C-alpha positions in Angstrom: 0.0 0.0 0.0 2.9 2.3 -0.8 0.6 4.6 -2.9 -1.6 5.3 0.1 1.5 6.4 2.1 3.1 8.4 -0.8 0.1 9.8 -2.7 -2.8 9.6 -0.3 -4.7 7.0 -2.4 -4.2 3.6 -3.9 -6.2 1.1 -6.1 -6.3 -2.7 -5.5 -8.1 -5.8 -6.7 -9.1 -9.3 -5.4 -5.6 -10.7 -6.1 -3.9 -8.0 -4.0 -6.4 -8.6 -1.3 -5.3 -12.3 -1.3 -8.9 -13.4 -2.1 -9.7 -16.0 -4.8 -13.3 -15.2 -5.9 -14.3 -18.9 -5.9 -15.3 -21.6 -3.4 -16.3 -20.3 0.0 -15.5 -16.7 -1.0 -17.9 -16.9 -3.9 -20.7 -18.2 -1.5 -20.0 -15.4 1.0 -20.0 -12.9 -1.8 -23.4 -14.2 -3.0 -24.8 -13.7 0.5 -23.5 -10.2 0.6 -25.1 -9.5 -2.8 -28.5 -10.7 -1.6 -28.3 -8.1 1.2 -27.4 -5.4 -1.3 -30.4 -6.4 -3.5 -32.8 -5.7 -0.5 -31.2 -2.5 0.7 -33.8 0.1 1.8 -34.0 3.5 -0.1 -31.9 6.3 1.3 -34.3 8.0 3.7 -32.7 11.4 3.1 -32.6 11.4 -0.7 -35.9 10.2 -2.2 -35.9 9.8 -5.9 -32.1 9.4 -6.2 -32.2 5.6 -6.7 -29.7 5.2 -3.9 -30.1 2.4 -1.3 -28.0 2.0 1.8 -27.4 0.5 5.3 -24.8 1.5 7.8 -23.3 0.3 11.1 -20.4 1.0 13.5 -17.8 -1.5 14.7 -14.7 -1.0 16.9 -11.4 -2.8 16.7 -9.1 -3.4 19.8 -5.6 -3.9 18.4 -4.2 -5.3 21.7 -6.8 -8.0 21.7 -7.2 -8.4 17.9 -10.9 -8.1 18.5 -13.5 -6.7 16.2 -16.9 -6.0 17.7 -20.1 -4.5 16.1 -21.8 -1.7 18.1 -25.5 -2.2 18.6 -27.8 0.2 16.9 -30.7 2.2 18.4 -34.2 0.6 18.3 -36.3 2.0 15.5 -40.0 1.2 14.7 -39.4 1.0 10.9 -36.0 -0.5 10.4 -35.5 -2.5 13.6 -32.3 -0.6 14.6 -30.5 2.4 13.2 -27.1 3.9 13.6 -26.0 7.6 13.6 -24.3 8.6 10.4 -22.3 11.7 9.7 -19.8 12.8 7.1 -18.8 15.8 9.1 -19.2 19.5 8.2 -17.6 18.8 4.8 -20.8 17.2 3.4 -22.5 19.9 1.3 -25.7 17.9 1.0 -26.2 17.6 4.8 -24.0 20.1 6.7 -24.1 19.7 10.4 -27.2 17.5 10.2 -27.7 14.5 12.5 -28.8 11.5 10.4 -29.6 7.9 11.2 -29.4 5.0 8.7 -30.8 1.4 8.9 -28.3 -1.0 10.4 -26.5 -3.8 8.6 -28.5 -7.0 9.3 -27.2 -9.1 12.2 -26.9 -12.1 10.0 -24.4 -10.4 7.7 -22.1 -9.2 10.4 -20.6 -12.7 10.8 -20.1 -13.2 7.0 -16.5 -14.5 6.6 -15.7 -12.4 3.5 -17.1 -9.2 4.9 -15.0 -9.7 8.1 -11.9 -10.5 5.9 -12.3 -7.3 4.0 -12.7 -5.3 7.2 -9.6 -6.8 8.7 -7.6 -6.2 5.6 -8.6 -2.6 5.7 -7.6 -2.4 9.4 -4.2 -4.0 8.7 -3.4 -1.3 6.1 -4.2 1.5 8.5 -2.2 -0.1 11.4 0.8 -0.4 9.1 0.6 3.3 8.3 -0.2 4.7 11.8 1.1 3.8 15.3 -2.4 3.0 16.6 -1.7 -0.2 18.6 -2.8 1.3 21.9 -6.0 3.0 20.7 -9.3 1.5 19.7 -10.0 1.9 15.9 -13.5 3.1 14.9 -15.0 1.7 11.8 -18.0 3.0 9.8 -19.3 0.2 7.6 -21.5 1.4 4.7 -23.4 -0.7 2.1 -24.5 1.5 -0.9 -26.3 0.4 -4.0 -27.0 2.7 -7.0 -29.8 1.1 -8.9 -31.8 1.9 -12.0 -34.8 0.1 -13.5 -34.4 1.1 -17.1 -33.4 3.8 -19.7 -33.8 7.4 -18.6 -33.1 6.7 -14.9 -30.1 7.9 -13.0 -28.8 7.0 -9.6 -26.7 9.5 -7.8 -24.1 9.2 -5.0 -23.8 11.6 -2.0 -22.2 14.1 -2.0 -22.5 14.5 -5.8 -19.3 16.4 -6.0 -15.6 16.0 -5.2 -15.5 15.9 -1.4 -13.7 14.8 1.8 -15.3 12.7 4.5 -14.5 15.3 7.2 -12.3 13.2 9.5 -9.1 13.7 11.3 -5.6 13.4 9.8 -5.8 9.6 10.7 -9.1 9.0 8.8 -9.0 6.5 5.9 -11.7 5.3 3.6 -11.7 2.0 1.7 -14.1 1.0 -1.1 -14.7 -2.6 -2.3 -16.9 -3.2 -5.3 -19.4 -6.0 -4.6 -21.1 -6.0 -8.0 -21.7 -4.0 -11.2 -24.4 -5.1 -13.6 -25.8 -3.4 -16.7 -24.9 0.1 -16.0 -22.8 2.9 -17.4 -21.0 5.7 -15.5 -20.1 5.3 -11.8 -16.5 6.5 -12.5 -14.3 7.3 -9.5 -12.2 10.5 -9.4 -9.4 11.3 -7.0 -8.3 14.9 -6.7 -6.5 17.4 -4.5 -8.1 18.6 -1.2 -8.6 22.0 -2.7 -10.9 20.5 -5.4 -13.5 19.6 -2.8 -16.9 21.0 -3.7 -16.2 21.1 -7.4 -17.3 18.8 -10.2 -14.5 16.7 -11.9 -15.2 18.5 -15.2 -14.6 21.9 -13.7 -11.5 23.4 -15.3 -10.0 24.3 -12.0 -10.4 20.8 -10.5 -6.9 19.3 -10.0 -7.4 15.6 -10.8 -5.0 12.8 -9.7 -6.8 9.8 -11.1 -10.0 8.9 -13.0 -11.0 5.2 -13.2 -14.0 2.8 -13.1 -14.3 -0.2 -10.8 -15.6 -3.2 -12.9 -14.8 -6.5 -11.3 -15.9 -7.9 -7.9 -13.7 -6.7 -5.0 -11.9 -4.1 -7.2 -11.4 -1.2 -4.9 -9.5 1.9 -3.7 -8.5 3.6 -0.5 -7.9 7.3 0.3 -6.2 9.1 3.2 -9.1 11.5 3.8 -7.3 14.8 4.6 -4.8 14.4 1.7 -7.2 14.0 -1.2 -10.8 14.6 -2.3 -12.9 11.9 -4.1 -16.0 11.4 -6.1 -18.2 8.8 -7.8 -20.3 9.7 -10.8 -24.0 9.0 -11.5 -25.0 5.5 -12.7 -27.3 5.1 -15.7 -28.9 2.0 -17.3 -26.7 0.0 -19.6 -27.5 -1.5 -23.0 -29.0 -4.7 -21.8 -32.8 -5.0 -21.0 -33.8 -4.9 -17.4 -32.4 -3.1 -14.3 -28.9 -2.2 -13.5 -26.9 -1.6 -10.3 -23.6 -0.7 -8.8 -23.1 -2.1 -5.3 -20.1 -1.1 -3.1 -18.9 -1.6 0.5 -17.4 1.5 2.0 -15.3 1.3 5.2 -14.2 4.4 7.0 -11.5 4.0 9.7 -10.2 6.4 12.3 -8.8 6.3 15.8 -11.6 6.3 18.5 -11.7 9.7 20.2 -13.2 9.6 23.7 -15.7 12.3 24.6 -15.7 13.1 28.4 
């Protein structure tokens, strides 16, 4: 992960993760996909064709223990978890939001846990965090369209940062991409946050599209801005979707 240290971002694929997408991994991936297919609509963005769930976990390095944090009871979704992208989110500045939790049954999925632990290993190799709990925000996001003329939009729909500390990192793992166009990822300078990638004054580092299962990238939040473009229906009949697992990692900061 030298690129993450040197440039503030890096790309990777299943081979670099050490995962062979066959056998038990394929079965676990199929289970994850089933959960993505049933994601509820984003409650804060009706009509955007964006679907999501979100939960918190905490990792204790000295015990090598990863534990999911229980959500708050909710009459509609069962449980929900607080979600914030900090004051840098132009769509919801300084707004408290809650999102439906990741289902309990998925939290023990071997492939999901393997991805989380791989992300954690990268952060621990870059930062001396062996004596502090590591906070993880685990986000399931599907951009789905039913046919021609529809568009699914990510949030924020511009180059942005996630608003964390100098030790905040974000990892993205593609789960599936079916019958869609668009959805390109763009990495740019921090000063480009708030701009569209096509703006002439946006300073772009990289522009790429994730295509294969478990393709991904990671960013060191305060060193770059990032963006994912809208998704539109592809040329085949029927619906299309782009499903991705996002993991945000940062040292736990106690509040007394």
